[in-house]
N, CA and C atoms as a LAMMPS dump frame, in Angstrom:
ITEM: TIMESTEP
0
ITEM: NUMBER OF ATOMS
186
ITEM: BOX BOUNDS ff ff ff
-5.0000000000000000e+02 5.0000000000000000e+02
-5.0000000000000000e+02 5.0000000000000000e+02
-5.0000000000000000e+02 5.0000000000000000e+02
ITEM: ATOMS id mol type element x y z
1 1 1 N 79.754 -223.227 -391.683
2 1 2 C 80.698 -222.352 -391.462
3 1 3 C 80.519 -221.291 -393.375
4 2 1 N 80.443 -220.148 -392.839
5 2 2 C 80.774 -218.958 -394.177
6 2 3 C 82.512 -220.128 -394.998
7 3 1 N 81.893 -219.968 -396.473
8 3 2 C 82.921 -219.498 -396.097
9 3 3 C 83.753 -218.395 -396.391
10 4 1 N 83.574 -217.133 -395.716
11 4 2 C 84.641 -216.054 -395.657
12 4 3 C 84.606 -216.73 -394.383
13 5 1 N 84.312 -217.109 -393.228
14 5 2 C 84.953 -217.902 -391.75
15 5 3 C 85.542 -218.992 -391.922
16 6 1 N 85.554 -219.66 -393.215
17 6 2 C 86.333 -220.59 -393.059
18 6 3 C 87.461 -220.914 -393.089
19 7 1 N 88.159 -221.56 -391.903
20 7 2 C 90.091 -221.595 -391.432
21 7 3 C 90.843 -222.659 -392.45
22 8 1 N 91.79 -222.632 -392.779
23 8 2 C 92.186 -223.087 -393.288
24 8 3 C 93.421 -224.366 -392.931
25 9 1 N 93.312 -225.334 -391.954
26 9 2 C 93.73 -225.626 -391.491
27 9 3 C 95.653 -225.983 -392.026
28 10 1 N 95.598 -226.272 -393.579
29 10 2 C 96.345 -226.585 -393.741
30 10 3 C 97.002 -226.056 -393.832
31 11 1 N 97.006 -224.676 -393.33
32 11 2 C 97.536 -222.482 -394.011
33 11 3 C 98.193 -222.893 -392.508
34 12 1 N 97.579 -223.565 -391.176
35 12 2 C 98.345 -222.865 -389.786
36 12 3 C 99.311 -223.926 -389.602
37 13 1 N 100.093 -223.443 -388.416
38 13 2 C 100.877 -224.048 -388.386
39 13 3 C 101.841 -224.655 -386.617
40 14 1 N 99.394 -224.542 -386.32
41 14 2 C 100.187 -225.935 -385.891
42 14 3 C 99.151 -227.117 -385.99
43 15 1 N 99.011 -227.293 -387.454
44 15 2 C 98 -228.789 -387.863
45 15 3 C 99.158 -229.422 -388.2
46 16 1 N 98.662 -230.909 -388.381
47 16 2 C 99.697 -231.811 -388.715
48 16 3 C 99.133 -234.096 -388.758
49 17 1 N 99.657 -234.107 -389.711
50 17 2 C 99.103 -235.353 -390.3
51 17 3 C 100.25 -236.524 -389.329
52 18 1 N 98.85 -236.858 -388.962
53 18 2 C 99.104 -237.873 -387.449
54 18 3 C 99.654 -239.616 -388.482
55 19 1 N 100.388 -240.067 -387.407
56 19 2 C 100.425 -241.824 -388.371
57 19 3 C 98.978 -242.626 -387.8
58 20 1 N 97.769 -242.351 -387.295
59 20 2 C 97.557 -242.613 -387.319
60 20 3 C 95.625 -242.64 -387.597
61 21 1 N 95.52 -244.267 -388.47
62 21 2 C 95.091 -243.89 -390.013
63 21 3 C 93.671 -243.472 -389.386
64 22 1 N 93.156 -243.752 -387.938
65 22 2 C 91.368 -243.585 -387.849
66 22 3 C 91.427 -242.267 -387.436
67 23 1 N 92.199 -241.07 -386.998
68 23 2 C 92.154 -240.135 -387.097
69 23 3 C 93.899 -238.864 -387.591
70 24 1 N 93.614 -238.999 -389.236
71 24 2 C 94.648 -238.37 -389.911
72 24 3 C 94.931 -237.588 -389.291
73 25 1 N 94.397 -236.255 -388.647
74 25 2 C 94.98 -234.731 -388.829
75 25 3 C 95.039 -234.493 -387.541
76 26 1 N 95.391 -234.053 -387.082
77 26 2 C 95.675 -232.643 -385.864
78 26 3 C 95.679 -231.886 -385.532
79 27 1 N 95.503 -230.898 -384.099
80 27 2 C 95.899 -229.638 -384.13
81 27 3 C 96.725 -229.92 -382.695
82 28 1 N 97.714 -229.099 -382.771
83 28 2 C 98.713 -228.904 -381.687
84 28 3 C 98.301 -227.95 -379.902
85 29 1 N 97.842 -226.773 -381.378
86 29 2 C 97.534 -226.104 -380.454
87 29 3 C 96.014 -226.699 -379.043
88 30 1 N 95.155 -227.374 -380.112
89 30 2 C 94.745 -227.926 -378.836
90 30 3 C 94.391 -229.756 -378.666
91 31 1 N 95.223 -229.945 -378.496
92 31 2 C 95.665 -231.145 -378.567
93 31 3 C 95.265 -232.049 -378.623
94 32 1 N 94.323 -232.41 -380.16
95 32 2 C 93.596 -233.701 -380.418
96 32 3 C 93.347 -233.839 -381.621
97 33 1 N 93.719 -234.929 -382.223
98 33 2 C 93.678 -235.485 -383.184
99 33 3 C 91.691 -235.848 -384.201
100 34 1 N 91.831 -235.946 -385.496
101 34 2 C 90.313 -235.812 -385.571
102 34 3 C 90.358 -236.979 -387.29
103 35 1 N 89.284 -236.925 -387.519
104 35 2 C 89.111 -237.476 -389.203
105 35 3 C 88.753 -235.853 -389.565
106 36 1 N 88.38 -235.272 -389.086
107 36 2 C 87.962 -233.946 -390.123
108 36 3 C 89.05 -232.697 -389.443
109 37 1 N 88.93 -231.698 -390.796
110 37 2 C 89.867 -230.362 -390.081
111 37 3 C 89.563 -229.841 -389.324
112 38 1 N 90.304 -230.443 -387.964
113 38 2 C 90.036 -229.974 -386.684
114 38 3 C 89.134 -228.284 -386.762
115 39 1 N 89.703 -227.632 -387.738
116 39 2 C 89.05 -226.33 -386.888
117 39 3 C 87.892 -226.229 -387.524
118 40 1 N 86.782 -228.022 -387.845
119 40 2 C 85.627 -227.551 -388.194
120 40 3 C 85.413 -228.623 -387.276
121 41 1 N 85.786 -228.818 -386.501
122 41 2 C 86.107 -229.671 -385.16
123 41 3 C 85.669 -228.256 -383.814
124 42 1 N 86.391 -227.962 -384.557
125 42 2 C 86.208 -226.149 -383.126
126 42 3 C 84.415 -225.619 -383.712
127 43 1 N 84.545 -225.946 -384.491
128 43 2 C 83.477 -224.521 -385.04
129 43 3 C 82.371 -225.357 -384.479
130 44 1 N 82.342 -226.799 -384.893
131 44 2 C 80.929 -227.276 -384.351
132 44 3 C 80.864 -227.781 -383.071
133 45 1 N 82.459 -227.998 -381.847
134 45 2 C 82.097 -228.398 -380.77
135 45 3 C 81.652 -226.594 -379.825
136 46 1 N 82.124 -225.185 -380.759
137 46 2 C 82.104 -224.31 -379.916
138 46 3 C 80.798 -223.096 -379.951
139 47 1 N 80.879 -223.096 -382.015
140 47 2 C 80.01 -222.496 -382.837
141 47 3 C 80.225 -220.964 -383.069
142 48 1 N 81.935 -221.252 -383.109
143 48 2 C 83.28 -220.228 -382.753
144 48 3 C 84.03 -220.301 -384.57
145 49 1 N 84.655 -219.966 -384.962
146 49 2 C 85.862 -220.028 -386.035
147 49 3 C 86.815 -220.493 -384.942
148 50 1 N 88.042 -220.803 -385.304
149 50 2 C 89.108 -221.05 -384.676
150 50 3 C 90.374 -219.697 -384.242
151 51 1 N 90.069 -219.304 -382.864
152 51 2 C 91.256 -218.44 -382.625
153 51 3 C 92.473 -219.437 -382.972
154 52 1 N 92.531 -219.963 -382.585
155 52 2 C 94.229 -220.714 -382.303
156 52 3 C 94.725 -220.387 -383.821
157 53 1 N 94.264 -219.897 -384.696
158 53 2 C 95.103 -220.283 -386.086
159 53 3 C 96.103 -219.132 -386.242
160 54 1 N 96.81 -219.769 -386.961
161 54 2 C 98.264 -218.144 -387.121
162 54 3 C 98.923 -219.588 -387.812
163 55 1 N 99.538 -218.656 -389.269
164 55 2 C 99.981 -218.498 -390.308
165 55 3 C 101.497 -219.507 -390.182
166 56 1 N 101.511 -220.299 -391.427
167 56 2 C 102.853 -221.303 -391.279
168 56 3 C 104.302 -220.132 -391.558
169 57 1 N 105.095 -219.864 -390.92
170 57 2 C 105.961 -218.9 -392.229
171 57 3 C 106.366 -219.804 -393.19
172 58 1 N 106.9 -218.628 -393.977
173 58 2 C 107.017 -219.502 -395.299
174 58 3 C 109.02 -220.128 -395.018
175 59 1 N 109.296 -220.781 -395.683
176 59 2 C 109.779 -221.673 -396.077
177 59 3 C 111.062 -220.931 -396.721
178 60 1 N 112.795 -221.262 -396.103
179 60 2 C 113.415 -219.699 -396.718
180 60 3 C 114.313 -221.008 -398.072
181 61 1 N 114.262 -220.587 -398.621
182 61 2 C 115.548 -221.723 -399.686
183 61 3 C 116.295 -220.893 -399.162
184 62 1 N 117.922 -222.363 -399.351
185 62 2 C 119.455 -222.01 -399.08
186 62 3 C 120.172 -222.404 -400.348
């Protein structure tokens, strides 16, 4: 995957860190856990970049 098309899962609202040491990264949009970034798994399986990516909303300070 080229750098210009790489999806940063850490900036996606569907990305989460799991409690499973074997599969520490997860994607709520696709419903799976993995050892690698979910966007890489999506690309490996489909040959396309992840279409579920949505940027996280900024945190509000109170």
